[in-house]
C-alpha positions in Angstrom: 29.2 69.6 142.6 27.6 69.7 146.0 24.2 68.0 145.6 23.4 65.1 143.3 19.8 63.9 142.6 19.5 60.2 142.4 16.4 58.7 140.9 15.8 55.0 141.7 13.2 52.4 142.4 11.1 51.9 145.5 11.8 48.2 145.0 15.0 46.3 145.5 14.7 44.5 142.2 15.2 40.7 141.7 19.0 40.7 141.8 21.0 41.7 144.9 23.5 43.5 142.7 21.1 46.5 142.5 21.1 46.9 146.3 24.9 46.7 146.3 25.1 49.3 143.6 22.9 51.7 145.6 25.1 51.3 148.6 28.2 51.7 146.5 26.8 54.9 145.0 25.9 56.2 148.4 29.4 55.7 149.7 30.8 57.3 146.5 28.7 60.4 147.1 30.0 60.8 150.6 33.6 60.2 149.5 33.2 62.9 146.9 31.6 65.4 149.4 28.3 65.3 147.6 24.9 65.5 149.3 22.1 63.2 148.2 18.8 64.6 146.9 16.2 61.9 146.3 12.5 61.1 146.5 12.3 60.8 150.3 11.2 57.2 150.5 12.3 54.4 152.9 11.7 51.4 150.6 13.7 49.7 147.9 16.8 51.3 146.4 15.6 54.7 147.6 15.8 53.7 151.2 19.1 51.8 150.7 21.0 54.7 149.2 19.6 57.2 151.7 20.6 55.0 154.7 24.0 54.4 153.2 24.8 58.1 152.8 23.6 58.7 156.4 25.6 55.8 157.7 28.8 57.2 156.2 28.3 60.7 157.5 26.7 62.4 154.5 23.6 64.6 154.2 20.3 63.5 152.6 17.6 65.8 151.3 14.3 64.1 150.5 11.1 65.4 148.7 8.0 63.3 149.0 4.5 63.9 147.8 1.9 63.9 150.5 -0.1 61.1 149.0 3.0 58.8 149.4 3.8 60.2 152.8 0.2 59.3 153.9 0.9 55.7 153.0 4.0 55.5 155.2 6.6 55.8 152.4 8.7 58.5 154.1 12.1 58.0 155.6 12.0 60.5 158.4 15.5 60.0 159.8 17.2 61.9 156.9 18.8 65.3 157.1 15.8 67.2 155.7 12.4 65.8 154.5 10.0 68.0 152.7 6.4 66.9 152.1 4.9 68.5 149.0 1.5 68.5 147.3 2.2 66.4 144.3 4.8 64.7 142.0 5.2 67.8 139.8 6.4 69.9 142.7 8.6 67.1 143.9 10.3 66.8 140.5 10.8 70.6 140.2 12.3 70.9 143.7 14.7 68.0 143.1 15.7 69.7 139.9 16.3 73.1 141.5 18.3 71.6 144.4 20.7 69.5 142.3 24.0 70.0 140.4 23.7 66.7 138.5 21.3 63.8 138.0 21.9 60.0 138.2 19.4 57.2 137.6 19.9 53.9 139.4 17.7 51.0 138.1 14.0 51.7 138.7 10.6 51.6 137.1 8.5 54.0 135.1 8.9 56.9 137.6 12.7 56.7 137.5 12.7 56.6 133.7 10.3 59.6 133.6 12.4 61.7 135.9 15.8 61.1 134.2 14.2 61.5 130.7 12.6 64.7 131.7 15.7 66.4 133.0 17.7 65.2 130.0 15.1 66.5 127.6 15.3 69.9 129.3 19.0 70.0 128.5 18.2 69.7 124.8 16.0 72.8 124.8 18.3 74.8 127.0 16.5 74.5 130.4 19.1 72.3 132.1 22.9 72.9 132.0 23.7 70.0 134.3 24.8 66.4 133.5 22.5 63.4 133.3 23.7 59.9 133.8 22.2 56.4 133.8 24.1 54.1 136.2 23.9 51.1 134.0 24.2 48.4 136.7 24.1 44.8 135.4 23.4 46.2 131.9 20.0 47.2 133.2 19.7 50.2 130.8 21.1 48.6 127.7 17.7 48.5 125.9 17.2 52.2 126.7 20.7 53.0 125.5 19.9 51.2 122.2 16.7 53.3 121.9 18.6 56.6 122.3 21.2 55.4 119.8 18.3 54.6 117.4 16.9 58.1 118.0 20.2 59.6 116.9 20.6 57.2 114.0 17.2 58.2 112.7 17.8 61.9 113.2 15.3 62.4 116.0 18.1 63.3 118.3 21.3 65.1 117.3 24.5 63.1 117.7 26.1 65.8 119.9 23.0 65.8 122.2 23.2 62.0 122.4 26.8 62.2 123.6 25.5 64.3 126.6 23.7 61.4 128.1 26.0 58.9 129.7 25.2 55.2 130.3 27.9 53.7 132.5 28.5 51.1 135.2 31.7 52.8 136.3 31.5 55.5 139.0 35.0 56.7 137.9 33.7 57.3 134.4 30.5 58.9 135.8 32.6 61.2 138.0 34.8 62.3 135.1 31.8 62.9 132.8 30.1 65.1 135.4 33.2 67.1 136.2 34.0 67.8 132.6 30.4 68.2 131.4 29.6 70.9 128.8 25.9 71.3 128.0 24.7 70.5 124.5 24.2 73.2 122.0 20.6 74.5 122.2 18.5 73.4 119.2 17.7 76.2 116.9 15.0 76.4 114.2 15.1 77.9 110.7 13.4 81.3 110.7 11.1 82.3 107.9 12.2 84.9 105.4 11.0 88.4 106.3 8.1 89.5 104.2 8.6 92.4 101.9 5.6 94.6 102.2 6.9 97.3 99.9 4.4 98.1 97.1 
């Protein structure tokens, strides 16, 4: 893996452990020769991980919608910053550029982005791993929700196993290196009509 997309908040959160986790992940990316692909912002955990990767000699690729750039959100010291028309383009570019996807703690946007790329894996449009970096048990309620989906047969058990919740970067690294995409969902086909008279 050469480039990993990291979705995360434009806020630091209330607990300093989230900032430390973003720095730790940034150093881990550089140590494993992985470039960072992220949302291009300078604030919150987004800015923290980007600066940490740069500080340790890594490369950072950011994609930022112009409406956020116009409000001063951009971190313009990164390796490459692309300003795009809207969030849909940003998400698609991040997807196309990346070999894996990790979510640090964040808000609705972070949840939307990791959920989208994971859902694409179920229908066969994403063959790359998705991980929620479960710092300070932040994603425990979401993990329980996905388990509930599987228990109630709205998500297959084998597809559920393809979404990792973990606070261990060692476990995350192993999961990504050994990842096999879920089997693509198939649907029962109707019986062919017999038009013979």
